[in-house]
PyMOL commands that place a pseudoatom at each C-alpha (Angstrom):
pseudoatom trace, name=CA, resn=MET, resi=1, chain=A, elem=C, hetatm=0, pos=[120.819, 15.479, 10.263]
pseudoatom trace, name=CA, resn=LYS, resi=2, chain=A, elem=C, hetatm=0, pos=[119.183, 15.841, 6.810]
pseudoatom trace, name=CA, resn=THR, resi=3, chain=A, elem=C, hetatm=0, pos=[121.156, 12.895, 5.449]
pseudoatom trace, name=CA, resn=SER, resi=4, chain=A, elem=C, hetatm=0, pos=[120.117, 10.792, 8.428]
pseudoatom trace, name=CA, resn=ARG, resi=5, chain=A, elem=C, hetatm=0, pos=[116.437, 11.624, 7.989]
pseudoatom trace, name=CA, resn=PHE, resi=6, chain=A, elem=C, hetatm=0, pos=[116.657, 10.828, 4.278]
pseudoatom trace, name=CA, resn=PHE, resi=7, chain=A, elem=C, hetatm=0, pos=[118.020, 7.339, 4.915]
pseudoatom trace, name=CA, resn=ARG, resi=8, chain=A, elem=C, hetatm=0, pos=[115.529, 6.762, 7.712]
pseudoatom trace, name=CA, resn=HIS, resi=9, chain=A, elem=C, hetatm=0, pos=[112.545, 7.595, 5.482]
pseudoatom trace, name=CA, resn=LEU, resi=10, chain=A, elem=C, hetatm=0, pos=[114.061, 5.538, 2.662]
pseudoatom trace, name=CA, resn=ILE, resi=11, chain=A, elem=C, hetatm=0, pos=[114.405, 2.475, 4.879]
pseudoatom trace, name=CA, resn=LEU, resi=12, chain=A, elem=C, hetatm=0, pos=[110.895, 2.836, 6.295]
pseudoatom trace, name=CA, resn=GLY, resi=13, chain=A, elem=C, hetatm=0, pos=[109.475, 3.295, 2.803]
pseudoatom trace, name=CA, resn=LEU, resi=14, chain=A, elem=C, hetatm=0, pos=[111.179, 0.129, 1.580]
pseudoatom trace, name=CA, resn=MET, resi=15, chain=A, elem=C, hetatm=0, pos=[109.880, -1.789, 4.568]
pseudoatom trace, name=CA, resn=LEU, resi=16, chain=A, elem=C, hetatm=0, pos=[106.306, -0.678, 3.965]
pseudoatom trace, name=CA, resn=CYS, resi=17, chain=A, elem=C, hetatm=0, pos=[106.583, -1.503, 0.275]
pseudoatom trace, name=CA, resn=TYR, resi=18, chain=A, elem=C, hetatm=0, pos=[107.966, -4.952, 1.064]
pseudoatom trace, name=CA, resn=CYS, resi=19, chain=A, elem=C, hetatm=0, pos=[105.255, -5.693, 3.627]
pseudoatom trace, name=CA, resn=SER, resi=20, chain=A, elem=C, hetatm=0, pos=[102.449, -4.678, 1.221]
pseudoatom trace, name=CA, resn=CYS, resi=21, chain=A, elem=C, hetatm=0, pos=[103.544, -6.985, -1.632]
pseudoatom trace, name=CA, resn=THR, resi=22, chain=A, elem=C, hetatm=0, pos=[101.441, -10.019, -2.335]
pseudoatom trace, name=CA, resn=SER, resi=23, chain=A, elem=C, hetatm=0, pos=[103.241, -13.364, -2.380]
pseudoatom trace, name=CA, resn=SER, resi=24, chain=A, elem=C, hetatm=0, pos=[101.339, -16.044, -4.297]
pseudoatom trace, name=CA, resn=LEU, resi=25, chain=A, elem=C, hetatm=0, pos=[102.938, -19.478, -4.506]
pseudoatom trace, name=CA, resn=LEU, resi=26, chain=A, elem=C, hetatm=0, pos=[102.081, -22.667, -6.394]
pseudoatom trace, name=CA, resn=THR, resi=27, chain=A, elem=C, hetatm=0, pos=[102.665, -25.348, -3.774]
pseudoatom trace, name=CA, resn=SER, resi=28, chain=A, elem=C, hetatm=0, pos=[101.769, -28.426, -5.848]
pseudoatom trace, name=CA, resn=SER, resi=29, chain=A, elem=C, hetatm=0, pos=[100.153, -29.543, -9.090]
pseudoatom trace, name=CA, resn=TRP, resi=30, chain=A, elem=C, hetatm=0, pos=[99.133, -32.819, -10.693]
pseudoatom trace, name=CA, resn=VAL, resi=31, chain=A, elem=C, hetatm=0, pos=[98.231, -33.859, -14.234]
pseudoatom trace, name=CA, resn=ALA, resi=32, chain=A, elem=C, hetatm=0, pos=[96.321, -36.965, -15.252]
pseudoatom trace, name=CA, resn=PRO, resi=33, chain=A, elem=C, hetatm=0, pos=[98.146, -39.353, -17.594]
pseudoatom trace, name=CA, resn=ASN, resi=34, chain=A, elem=C, hetatm=0, pos=[97.810, -38.469, -21.292]
pseudoatom trace, name=CA, resn=SER, resi=35, chain=A, elem=C, hetatm=0, pos=[95.841, -35.304, -20.487]
pseudoatom trace, name=CA, resn=GLY, resi=36, chain=A, elem=C, hetatm=0, pos=[98.541, -33.256, -22.209]
pseudoatom trace, name=CA, resn=ASN, resi=37, chain=A, elem=C, hetatm=0, pos=[97.427, -34.737, -25.531]
pseudoatom trace, name=CA, resn=LEU, resi=38, chain=A, elem=C, hetatm=0, pos=[93.943, -33.183, -25.326]
pseudoatom trace, name=CA, resn=ALA, resi=39, chain=A, elem=C, hetatm=0, pos=[94.983, -29.574, -26.123]
pseudoatom trace, name=CA, resn=LEU, resi=40, chain=A, elem=C, hetatm=0, pos=[91.724, -28.101, -24.892]
pseudoatom trace, name=CA, resn=LYS, resi=41, chain=A, elem=C, hetatm=0, pos=[90.422, -24.928, -26.576]
pseudoatom trace, name=CA, resn=SER, resi=42, chain=A, elem=C, hetatm=0, pos=[87.412, -23.879, -24.451]
pseudoatom trace, name=CA, resn=VAL, resi=43, chain=A, elem=C, hetatm=0, pos=[86.961, -23.597, -20.688]
pseudoatom trace, name=CA, resn=VAL, resi=44, chain=A, elem=C, hetatm=0, pos=[84.351, -22.336, -18.248]
pseudoatom trace, name=CA, resn=VAL, resi=45, chain=A, elem=C, hetatm=0, pos=[85.715, -20.944, -14.968]
pseudoatom trace, name=CA, resn=VAL, resi=46, chain=A, elem=C, hetatm=0, pos=[83.769, -21.634, -11.759]
pseudoatom trace, name=CA, resn=ALA, resi=47, chain=A, elem=C, hetatm=0, pos=[84.938, -20.077, -8.474]
pseudoatom trace, name=CA, resn=ILE, resi=48, chain=A, elem=C, hetatm=0, pos=[83.537, -21.720, -5.337]
pseudoatom trace, name=CA, resn=ILE, resi=49, chain=A, elem=C, hetatm=0, pos=[83.848, -19.138, -2.566]
pseudoatom trace, name=CA, resn=PRO, resi=50, chain=A, elem=C, hetatm=0, pos=[82.194, -19.561, 0.871]
pseudoatom trace, name=CA, resn=ASP, resi=51, chain=A, elem=C, hetatm=0, pos=[80.184, -16.986, 2.827]
pseudoatom trace, name=CA, resn=ASP, resi=52, chain=A, elem=C, hetatm=0, pos=[78.533, -15.603, -0.311]
pseudoatom trace, name=CA, resn=ASP, resi=53, chain=A, elem=C, hetatm=0, pos=[81.502, -13.411, -1.103]
pseudoatom trace, name=CA, resn=HIS, resi=54, chain=A, elem=C, hetatm=0, pos=[80.328, -12.472, -4.580]
pseudoatom trace, name=CA, resn=LEU, resi=55, chain=A, elem=C, hetatm=0, pos=[82.982, -9.779, -5.078]
pseudoatom trace, name=CA, resn=MET, resi=56, chain=A, elem=C, hetatm=0, pos=[85.848, -12.224, -4.535]
pseudoatom trace, name=CA, resn=ARG, resi=57, chain=A, elem=C, hetatm=0, pos=[84.221, -14.826, -6.710]
pseudoatom trace, name=CA, resn=ALA, resi=58, chain=A, elem=C, hetatm=0, pos=[83.664, -12.349, -9.540]
pseudoatom trace, name=CA, resn=LYS, resi=59, chain=A, elem=C, hetatm=0, pos=[87.255, -11.066, -9.349]
pseudoatom trace, name=CA, resn=MET, resi=60, chain=A, elem=C, hetatm=0, pos=[88.827, -14.530, -9.271]
pseudoatom trace, name=CA, resn=GLU, resi=61, chain=A, elem=C, hetatm=0, pos=[86.776, -15.700, -12.262]
pseudoatom trace, name=CA, resn=LYS, resi=62, chain=A, elem=C, hetatm=0, pos=[87.306, -12.455, -14.190]
pseudoatom trace, name=CA, resn=HIS, resi=63, chain=A, elem=C, hetatm=0, pos=[91.097, -12.493, -14.029]
pseudoatom trace, name=CA, resn=LEU, resi=64, chain=A, elem=C, hetatm=0, pos=[91.426, -16.194, -14.732]
pseudoatom trace, name=CA, resn=THR, resi=65, chain=A, elem=C, hetatm=0, pos=[89.027, -15.926, -17.671]
pseudoatom trace, name=CA, resn=GLU, resi=66, chain=A, elem=C, hetatm=0, pos=[90.867, -12.948, -19.127]
pseudoatom trace, name=CA, resn=ASP, resi=67, chain=A, elem=C, hetatm=0, pos=[94.239, -14.661, -18.743]
pseudoatom trace, name=CA, resn=LEU, resi=68, chain=A, elem=C, hetatm=0, pos=[92.920, -17.736, -20.549]
pseudoatom trace, name=CA, resn=ARG, resi=69, chain=A, elem=C, hetatm=0, pos=[91.574, -15.569, -23.353]
pseudoatom trace, name=CA, resn=ASN, resi=70, chain=A, elem=C, hetatm=0, pos=[94.953, -13.853, -23.681]
pseudoatom trace, name=CA, resn=MET, resi=71, chain=A, elem=C, hetatm=0, pos=[96.392, -17.314, -24.321]
pseudoatom trace, name=CA, resn=GLY, resi=72, chain=A, elem=C, hetatm=0, pos=[93.922, -17.890, -27.163]
pseudoatom trace, name=CA, resn=ILE, resi=73, chain=A, elem=C, hetatm=0, pos=[91.520, -20.049, -25.144]
pseudoatom trace, name=CA, resn=SER, resi=74, chain=A, elem=C, hetatm=0, pos=[87.762, -19.562, -25.488]
pseudoatom trace, name=CA, resn=ALA, resi=75, chain=A, elem=C, hetatm=0, pos=[86.983, -18.958, -21.792]
pseudoatom trace, name=CA, resn=ILE, resi=76, chain=A, elem=C, hetatm=0, pos=[83.834, -17.794, -19.994]
pseudoatom trace, name=CA, resn=SER, resi=77, chain=A, elem=C, hetatm=0, pos=[83.057, -16.891, -16.394]
pseudoatom trace, name=CA, resn=SER, resi=78, chain=A, elem=C, hetatm=0, pos=[80.229, -18.814, -14.716]
pseudoatom trace, name=CA, resn=TYR, resi=79, chain=A, elem=C, hetatm=0, pos=[79.408, -15.700, -12.658]
pseudoatom trace, name=CA, resn=GLU, resi=80, chain=A, elem=C, hetatm=0, pos=[78.928, -13.592, -15.780]
pseudoatom trace, name=CA, resn=SER, resi=81, chain=A, elem=C, hetatm=0, pos=[77.245, -16.304, -17.846]
pseudoatom trace, name=CA, resn=PHE, resi=82, chain=A, elem=C, hetatm=0, pos=[74.979, -17.968, -15.281]
pseudoatom trace, name=CA, resn=GLY, resi=83, chain=A, elem=C, hetatm=0, pos=[74.736, -15.481, -12.426]
pseudoatom trace, name=CA, resn=PRO, resi=84, chain=A, elem=C, hetatm=0, pos=[75.704, -15.662, -8.733]
pseudoatom trace, name=CA, resn=LYS, resi=85, chain=A, elem=C, hetatm=0, pos=[73.324, -18.532, -7.935]
pseudoatom trace, name=CA, resn=PHE, resi=86, chain=A, elem=C, hetatm=0, pos=[74.910, -21.007, -10.337]
pseudoatom trace, name=CA, resn=ILE, resi=87, chain=A, elem=C, hetatm=0, pos=[76.934, -22.811, -7.670]
pseudoatom trace, name=CA, resn=ASP, resi=88, chain=A, elem=C, hetatm=0, pos=[73.803, -23.141, -5.491]
pseudoatom trace, name=CA, resn=ASN, resi=89, chain=A, elem=C, hetatm=0, pos=[72.264, -25.498, -8.073]
pseudoatom trace, name=CA, resn=THR, resi=90, chain=A, elem=C, hetatm=0, pos=[72.729, -29.060, -6.795]
pseudoatom trace, name=CA, resn=ASN, resi=91, chain=A, elem=C, hetatm=0, pos=[71.018, -30.747, -9.726]
pseudoatom trace, name=CA, resn=GLU, resi=92, chain=A, elem=C, hetatm=0, pos=[73.799, -32.542, -11.621]
pseudoatom trace, name=CA, resn=SER, resi=93, chain=A, elem=C, hetatm=0, pos=[71.947, -32.983, -14.857]
pseudoatom trace, name=CA, resn=GLU, resi=94, chain=A, elem=C, hetatm=0, pos=[70.923, -29.295, -14.986]
pseudoatom trace, name=CA, resn=VAL, resi=95, chain=A, elem=C, hetatm=0, pos=[74.425, -28.039, -14.250]
pseudoatom trace, name=CA, resn=THR, resi=96, chain=A, elem=C, hetatm=0, pos=[75.950, -30.412, -16.803]
pseudoatom trace, name=CA, resn=ALA, resi=97, chain=A, elem=C, hetatm=0, pos=[73.432, -29.306, -19.415]
pseudoatom trace, name=CA, resn=MET, resi=98, chain=A, elem=C, hetatm=0, pos=[74.203, -25.644, -18.719]
pseudoatom trace, name=CA, resn=LEU, resi=99, chain=A, elem=C, hetatm=0, pos=[77.948, -26.202, -19.108]
pseudoatom trace, name=CA, resn=ARG, resi=100, chain=A, elem=C, hetatm=0, pos=[77.620, -28.251, -22.279]
pseudoatom trace, name=CA, resn=GLY, resi=101, chain=A, elem=C, hetatm=0, pos=[75.225, -25.658, -23.651]
pseudoatom trace, name=CA, resn=LYS, resi=102, chain=A, elem=C, hetatm=0, pos=[78.114, -23.210, -23.727]
pseudoatom trace, name=CA, resn=ASN, resi=103, chain=A, elem=C, hetatm=0, pos=[80.123, -25.641, -25.892]
pseudoatom trace, name=CA, resn=THR, resi=104, chain=A, elem=C, hetatm=0, pos=[82.953, -25.760, -23.362]
pseudoatom trace, name=CA, resn=GLU, resi=105, chain=A, elem=C, hetatm=0, pos=[85.313, -28.714, -23.286]
pseudoatom trace, name=CA, resn=ALA, resi=106, chain=A, elem=C, hetatm=0, pos=[86.360, -28.350, -19.649]
pseudoatom trace, name=CA, resn=VAL, resi=107, chain=A, elem=C, hetatm=0, pos=[85.469, -26.796, -16.313]
pseudoatom trace, name=CA, resn=LEU, resi=108, chain=A, elem=C, hetatm=0, pos=[88.157, -25.061, -14.289]
pseudoatom trace, name=CA, resn=THR, resi=109, chain=A, elem=C, hetatm=0, pos=[87.170, -24.649, -10.623]
pseudoatom trace, name=CA, resn=VAL, resi=110, chain=A, elem=C, hetatm=0, pos=[88.727, -22.215, -8.156]
pseudoatom trace, name=CA, resn=VAL, resi=111, chain=A, elem=C, hetatm=0, pos=[88.051, -23.256, -4.555]
pseudoatom trace, name=CA, resn=LEU, resi=112, chain=A, elem=C, hetatm=0, pos=[88.938, -21.323, -1.430]
pseudoatom trace, name=CA, resn=LEU, resi=113, chain=A, elem=C, hetatm=0, pos=[90.075, -24.118, 0.894]
pseudoatom trace, name=CA, resn=SER, resi=114, chain=A, elem=C, hetatm=0, pos=[90.739, -21.924, 3.917]
pseudoatom trace, name=CA, resn=LYS, resi=115, chain=A, elem=C, hetatm=0, pos=[91.313, -18.361, 5.041]
pseudoatom trace, name=CA, resn=GLU, resi=116, chain=A, elem=C, hetatm=0, pos=[93.541, -17.865, 8.075]
pseudoatom trace, name=CA, resn=LYS, resi=117, chain=A, elem=C, hetatm=0, pos=[94.274, -14.739, 10.046]
pseudoatom trace, name=CA, resn=GLU, resi=118, chain=A, elem=C, hetatm=0, pos=[97.529, -14.364, 11.996]
pseudoatom trace, name=CA, resn=LYS, resi=119, chain=A, elem=C, hetatm=0, pos=[98.914, -11.620, 14.216]
pseudoatom trace, name=CA, resn=TYR, resi=120, chain=A, elem=C, hetatm=0, pos=[102.618, -10.770, 14.083]
pseudoatom trace, name=CA, resn=TYR, resi=121, chain=A, elem=C, hetatm=0, pos=[104.710, -8.541, 16.298]
pseudoatom trace, name=CA, resn=VAL, resi=122, chain=A, elem=C, hetatm=0, pos=[107.274, -6.385, 14.520]
pseudoatom trace, name=CA, resn=PRO, resi=123, chain=A, elem=C, hetatm=0, pos=[109.954, -5.538, 17.108]
pseudoatom trace, name=CA, resn=GLY, resi=124, chain=A, elem=C, hetatm=0, pos=[111.307, -2.049, 17.530]
pseudoatom trace, name=CA, resn=ARG, resi=125, chain=A, elem=C, hetatm=0, pos=[114.397, -1.145, 15.528]
pseudoatom trace, name=CA, resn=ILE, resi=126, chain=A, elem=C, hetatm=0, pos=[117.411, 1.066, 16.114]
pseudoatom trace, name=CA, resn=TYR, resi=127, chain=A, elem=C, hetatm=0, pos=[119.118, 2.623, 13.098]
pseudoatom trace, name=CA, resn=TYR, resi=128, chain=A, elem=C, hetatm=0, pos=[122.557, 4.251, 13.191]
pseudoatom trace, name=CA, resn=SER, resi=129, chain=A, elem=C, hetatm=0, pos=[123.547, 6.850, 10.640]
pseudoatom trace, name=CA, resn=PRO, resi=130, chain=A, elem=C, hetatm=0, pos=[127.304, 7.386, 10.594]
pseudoatom trace, name=CA, resn=TYR, resi=131, chain=A, elem=C, hetatm=0, pos=[128.872, 10.773, 10.089]
pseudoatom trace, name=CA, resn=TYR, resi=132, chain=A, elem=C, hetatm=0, pos=[132.282, 11.596, 8.679]
pseudoatom trace, name=CA, resn=ILE, resi=133, chain=A, elem=C, hetatm=0, pos=[134.528, 12.203, 11.677]
pseudoatom trace, name=CA, resn=ARG, resi=134, chain=A, elem=C, hetatm=0, pos=[136.620, 15.369, 11.751]
pseudoatom trace, name=CA, resn=HIS, resi=135, chain=A, elem=C, hetatm=0, pos=[136.825, 15.877, 15.521]
pseudoatom trace, name=CA, resn=ARG, resi=136, chain=A, elem=C, hetatm=0, pos=[139.737, 14.685, 17.633]
pseudoatom trace, name=CA, resn=ARG, resi=137, chain=A, elem=C, hetatm=0, pos=[138.258, 15.757, 20.973]
pseudoatom trace, name=CA, resn=PHE, resi=138, chain=A, elem=C, hetatm=0, pos=[135.775, 13.700, 22.952]
pseudoatom trace, name=CA, resn=TRP, resi=139, chain=A, elem=C, hetatm=0, pos=[132.923, 16.210, 22.936]
pseudoatom trace, name=CA, resn=GLY, resi=140, chain=A, elem=C, hetatm=0, pos=[133.117, 16.853, 19.238]
pseudoatom trace, name=CA, resn=TYR, resi=141, chain=A, elem=C, hetatm=0, pos=[133.254, 13.133, 18.587]
pseudoatom trace, name=CA, resn=TYR, resi=142, chain=A, elem=C, hetatm=0, pos=[130.443, 12.414, 21.026]
pseudoatom trace, name=CA, resn=SER, resi=143, chain=A, elem=C, hetatm=0, pos=[128.127, 15.097, 19.646]
pseudoatom trace, name=CA, resn=THR, resi=144, chain=A, elem=C, hetatm=0, pos=[128.556, 14.282, 15.960]
pseudoatom trace, name=CA, resn=ILE, resi=145, chain=A, elem=C, hetatm=0, pos=[129.510, 10.611, 15.531]
pseudoatom trace, name=CA, resn=TYR, resi=146, chain=A, elem=C, hetatm=0, pos=[126.103, 9.003, 15.592]
pseudoatom trace, name=CA, resn=GLU, resi=147, chain=A, elem=C, hetatm=0, pos=[122.441, 9.836, 15.472]
pseudoatom trace, name=CA, resn=ARG, resi=148, chain=A, elem=C, hetatm=0, pos=[120.316, 7.184, 17.032]
pseudoatom trace, name=CA, resn=VAL, resi=149, chain=A, elem=C, hetatm=0, pos=[116.859, 6.651, 15.536]
pseudoatom trace, name=CA, resn=TYR, resi=150, chain=A, elem=C, hetatm=0, pos=[114.389, 4.401, 17.329]
pseudoatom trace, name=CA, resn=GLU, resi=151, chain=A, elem=C, hetatm=0, pos=[111.219, 2.965, 15.824]
pseudoatom trace, name=CA, resn=PRO, resi=152, chain=A, elem=C, hetatm=0, pos=[108.855, 1.351, 18.361]
pseudoatom trace, name=CA, resn=GLY, resi=153, chain=A, elem=C, hetatm=0, pos=[107.457, -2.153, 17.861]
pseudoatom trace, name=CA, resn=TYR, resi=154, chain=A, elem=C, hetatm=0, pos=[103.913, -2.786, 16.699]
pseudoatom trace, name=CA, resn=TYR, resi=155, chain=A, elem=C, hetatm=0, pos=[101.451, -5.550, 15.807]
pseudoatom trace, name=CA, resn=ILE, resi=156, chain=A, elem=C, hetatm=0, pos=[100.209, -6.321, 12.304]
pseudoatom trace, name=CA, resn=ASP, resi=157, chain=A, elem=C, hetatm=0, pos=[97.458, -8.656, 11.108]
pseudoatom trace, name=CA, resn=LYS, resi=158, chain=A, elem=C, hetatm=0, pos=[98.056, -10.892, 8.096]
pseudoatom trace, name=CA, resn=THR, resi=159, chain=A, elem=C, hetatm=0, pos=[95.507, -12.964, 6.166]
pseudoatom trace, name=CA, resn=ASN, resi=160, chain=A, elem=C, hetatm=0, pos=[96.568, -16.021, 4.214]
pseudoatom trace, name=CA, resn=PHE, resi=161, chain=A, elem=C, hetatm=0, pos=[94.409, -17.695, 1.550]
pseudoatom trace, name=CA, resn=PHE, resi=162, chain=A, elem=C, hetatm=0, pos=[94.778, -21.325, 0.495]
pseudoatom trace, name=CA, resn=TRP, resi=163, chain=A, elem=C, hetatm=0, pos=[93.363, -22.247, -2.935]
pseudoatom trace, name=CA, resn=GLU, resi=164, chain=A, elem=C, hetatm=0, pos=[92.787, -25.300, -5.086]
pseudoatom trace, name=CA, resn=SER, resi=165, chain=A, elem=C, hetatm=0, pos=[92.051, -25.418, -8.816]
pseudoatom trace, name=CA, resn=ASN, resi=166, chain=A, elem=C, hetatm=0, pos=[90.755, -28.492, -10.639]
pseudoatom trace, name=CA, resn=LEU, resi=167, chain=A, elem=C, hetatm=0, pos=[90.190, -28.963, -14.347]
pseudoatom trace, name=CA, resn=PHE, resi=168, chain=A, elem=C, hetatm=0, pos=[87.428, -31.427, -15.366]
pseudoatom trace, name=CA, resn=LEU, resi=169, chain=A, elem=C, hetatm=0, pos=[86.536, -32.709, -18.809]
pseudoatom trace, name=CA, resn=THR, resi=170, chain=A, elem=C, hetatm=0, pos=[82.931, -31.621, -19.492]
pseudoatom trace, name=CA, resn=SER, resi=171, chain=A, elem=C, hetatm=0, pos=[81.964, -34.698, -21.492]
pseudoatom trace, name=CA, resn=THR, resi=172, chain=A, elem=C, hetatm=0, pos=[83.037, -37.278, -18.895]
pseudoatom trace, name=CA, resn=ASN, resi=173, chain=A, elem=C, hetatm=0, pos=[83.538, -35.256, -15.668]
pseudoatom trace, name=CA, resn=GLU, resi=174, chain=A, elem=C, hetatm=0, pos=[87.059, -36.725, -15.552]
pseudoatom trace, name=CA, resn=LEU, resi=175, chain=A, elem=C, hetatm=0, pos=[89.677, -34.858, -13.496]
pseudoatom trace, name=CA, resn=LEU, resi=176, chain=A, elem=C, hetatm=0, pos=[92.540, -33.734, -15.728]
pseudoatom trace, name=CA, resn=TYR, resi=177, chain=A, elem=C, hetatm=0, pos=[94.501, -31.330, -13.542]
pseudoatom trace, name=CA, resn=SER, resi=178, chain=A, elem=C, hetatm=0, pos=[94.725, -30.225, -9.917]
pseudoatom trace, name=CA, resn=SER, resi=179, chain=A, elem=C, hetatm=0, pos=[96.850, -27.584, -8.192]
pseudoatom trace, name=CA, resn=GLN, resi=180, chain=A, elem=C, hetatm=0, pos=[97.168, -26.046, -4.733]
pseudoatom trace, name=CA, resn=THR, resi=181, chain=A, elem=C, hetatm=0, pos=[98.352, -22.505, -4.076]
pseudoatom trace, name=CA, resn=ARG, resi=182, chain=A, elem=C, hetatm=0, pos=[98.594, -20.030, -1.258]
pseudoatom trace, name=CA, resn=SER, resi=183, chain=A, elem=C, hetatm=0, pos=[98.335, -16.243, -1.226]
pseudoatom trace, name=CA, resn=LEU, resi=184, chain=A, elem=C, hetatm=0, pos=[100.183, -14.742, 1.705]
pseudoatom trace, name=CA, resn=ASP, resi=185, chain=A, elem=C, hetatm=0, pos=[98.643, -11.543, 3.003]
pseudoatom trace, name=CA, resn=PRO, resi=186, chain=A, elem=C, hetatm=0, pos=[97.498, -10.013, -0.319]
pseudoatom trace, name=CA, resn=SER, resi=187, chain=A, elem=C, hetatm=0, pos=[97.083, -6.232, -0.290]
pseudoatom trace, name=CA, resn=ASN, resi=188, chain=A, elem=C, hetatm=0, pos=[93.634, -6.514, -1.956]
pseudoatom trace, name=CA, resn=ILE, resi=189, chain=A, elem=C, hetatm=0, pos=[91.362, -8.932, -3.834]
pseudoatom trace, name=CA, resn=GLU, resi=190, chain=A, elem=C, hetatm=0, pos=[92.227, -7.416, -7.199]
pseudoatom trace, name=CA, resn=SER, resi=191, chain=A, elem=C, hetatm=0, pos=[95.962, -8.076, -6.882]
pseudoatom trace, name=CA, resn=MET, resi=192, chain=A, elem=C, hetatm=0, pos=[95.390, -11.563, -5.498]
pseudoatom trace, name=CA, resn=ALA, resi=193, chain=A, elem=C, hetatm=0, pos=[93.067, -12.483, -8.370]
pseudoatom trace, name=CA, resn=HIS, resi=194, chain=A, elem=C, hetatm=0, pos=[95.534, -11.071, -10.895]
pseudoatom trace, name=CA, resn=GLU, resi=195, chain=A, elem=C, hetatm=0, pos=[98.460, -13.081, -9.503]
pseudoatom trace, name=CA, resn=TYR, resi=196, chain=A, elem=C, hetatm=0, pos=[96.397, -16.242, -9.169]
pseudoatom trace, name=CA, resn=GLY, resi=197, chain=A, elem=C, hetatm=0, pos=[95.131, -16.112, -12.763]
pseudoatom trace, name=CA, resn=LYS, resi=198, chain=A, elem=C, hetatm=0, pos=[98.650, -15.654, -14.165]
pseudoatom trace, name=CA, resn=MET, resi=199, chain=A, elem=C, hetatm=0, pos=[100.057, -18.429, -11.992]
pseudoatom trace, name=CA, resn=ILE, resi=200, chain=A, elem=C, hetatm=0, pos=[97.421, -21.059, -12.929]
pseudoatom trace, name=CA, resn=CYS, resi=201, chain=A, elem=C, hetatm=0, pos=[97.499, -20.226, -16.642]
pseudoatom trace, name=CA, resn=ASN, resi=202, chain=A, elem=C, hetatm=0, pos=[101.292, -20.463, -16.724]
pseudoatom trace, name=CA, resn=ASP, resi=203, chain=A, elem=C, hetatm=0, pos=[101.152, -23.861, -15.032]
pseudoatom trace, name=CA, resn=LEU, resi=204, chain=A, elem=C, hetatm=0, pos=[98.473, -25.146, -17.401]
pseudoatom trace, name=CA, resn=ASN, resi=205, chain=A, elem=C, hetatm=0, pos=[100.568, -23.939, -20.294]
pseudoatom trace, name=CA, resn=GLU, resi=206, chain=A, elem=C, hetatm=0, pos=[103.697, -25.645, -19.010]
pseudoatom trace, name=CA, resn=LYS, resi=207, chain=A, elem=C, hetatm=0, pos=[101.769, -28.880, -18.539]
pseudoatom trace, name=CA, resn=GLY, resi=208, chain=A, elem=C, hetatm=0, pos=[100.562, -28.720, -22.168]
pseudoatom trace, name=CA, resn=ILE, resi=209, chain=A, elem=C, hetatm=0, pos=[96.898, -29.229, -21.295]
pseudoatom trace, name=CA, resn=LEU, resi=210, chain=A, elem=C, hetatm=0, pos=[95.597, -26.182, -23.193]
pseudoatom trace, name=CA, resn=LYS, resi=211, chain=A, elem=C, hetatm=0, pos=[96.048, -25.460, -26.866]
pseudoatom trace, name=CA, resn=ILE, resi=212, chain=A, elem=C, hetatm=0, pos=[97.782, -22.085, -26.966]
pseudoatom trace, name=CA, resn=GLN, resi=213, chain=A, elem=C, hetatm=0, pos=[97.187, -20.077, -30.136]
for i in range(1, 213): cmd.bond("trace and resi %d" % i, "trace and resi %d" % (i + 1))
show_as sticks, trace
zoom trace
């Protein structure tokens, strides 16, 4: 009985751990011709998040900015540098002047394209824990051979985020890089922002757009 309970709790623990993991995937990316020769050194990160979700915007910019800095890039967060109302400014000349005033060579945007909620049904499961058989009579066999453990089914809600990042040259507003990603049911904003920042920086590094020090 004790052995059976141990394996049951182990299996359930592994299932919960697996379900809580965030899965962030880079679905596609594009690089403009000859953009790899620029070797940019300074970037401002701008997250465009709907519904005035300032916490998500701050987290996404923070992690991406820190990851860029860890690569030797001079990176700043628009949220920290210009405040939460920066993306509300629709005056192109003012926004351009603000960005150039920070001596940044490029603007890296993080856009939440969509946020979808889905409901899944996890069916009930039956686990069998075998015992070593020493009995040669039916009743002994019947009473000791198996312990049946039943876990009822249940519903879970999952939220999927679909992102796009674009890198623009500050001097000409030219698009240098674009990528699309998805975050499948992240456990929290912090972990999603952490994974996203690492993923985008790795892709930019592989494409040779940034000058890594």
